[in-house]
C-alpha positions in Angstrom: 0.0 0.0 0.0 1.2 3.5 -0.7 1.4 6.3 1.8 -1.4 8.1 0.0 -3.7 5.1 0.1 -3.2 4.8 3.9 -3.9 8.6 4.4 -7.0 8.5 2.2 -8.3 5.5 4.0 -12.0 6.2 3.6 -14.4 3.6 2.2 -17.7 1.9 2.8 -17.7 -0.6 5.6 -19.2 -3.1 3.1 -21.7 -2.9 0.3 -24.7 -3.7 2.5 -23.8 -1.6 5.4 -25.5 1.8 6.0 -22.2 3.0 7.5 -19.1 4.5 5.9 -15.6 4.7 7.4 -14.3 8.2 7.2 -11.3 10.0 8.5 -11.9 13.0 10.8 -9.8 15.8 9.3 -10.2 19.3 10.4 -7.9 22.3 10.4 -7.4 22.0 14.1 -6.5 18.3 13.9 -4.1 18.9 11.0 -2.4 21.7 13.0 -2.0 19.4 16.0 -0.6 16.7 13.8 2.0 19.2 12.4 3.0 20.1 15.9 3.5 16.5 16.9 5.4 15.8 13.8 7.8 18.7 14.4 8.2 17.7 18.1 8.8 14.0 17.2 12.2 12.4 17.7 13.2 11.1 14.2 16.6 9.6 15.2 15.3 6.1 14.6 14.5 6.9 11.0 18.1 8.0 10.2 19.7 4.6 9.5 21.7 3.1 6.7 19.0 0.6 5.7 16.6 2.5 3.5 13.8 -0.1 4.1 14.2 0.2 7.8 14.2 4.0 7.6 11.0 4.0 5.5 9.3 1.5 7.8 10.3 3.6 10.9 9.1 6.8 9.2 5.8 5.3 8.2 5.2 3.8 11.6 5.8 7.1 13.4 3.8 9.1 10.8 0.8 6.8 10.8 0.7 6.5 14.6 0.4 10.3 14.8 -1.9 10.6 11.8 -4.3 8.0 13.3 -4.1 9.7 16.6 -5.1 13.1 15.2 -7.2 12.0 12.2 -8.9 8.8 13.3 -11.2 6.7 11.2 -14.8 6.8 12.5 -17.9 4.9 11.4 -20.4 7.4 10.1 -24.0 6.7 8.9 -24.1 7.1 5.2 -26.9 8.7 3.2 -29.6 6.4 2.0 -29.7 5.8 -1.7 -32.9 6.6 -3.5 -32.4 3.6 -5.9 -32.7 1.0 -3.1 
């Protein structure tokens, strides 16, 4: 999975479900995420092994992203065609 696909992780829970999974992204949450990213200690991501560096970066980033922009189950709009 790409970083963008992990960030844009919004989808229907399943085809029959009246719920959608959506990320809560607001300006305030984005600013709080930026603050945490700046304050984070990135030393573990600065290693020789590029794969380990990427995995470490992704882990730190996604932990903070999920903290500030969590996925919530929301009730979707009812379709008129059903």
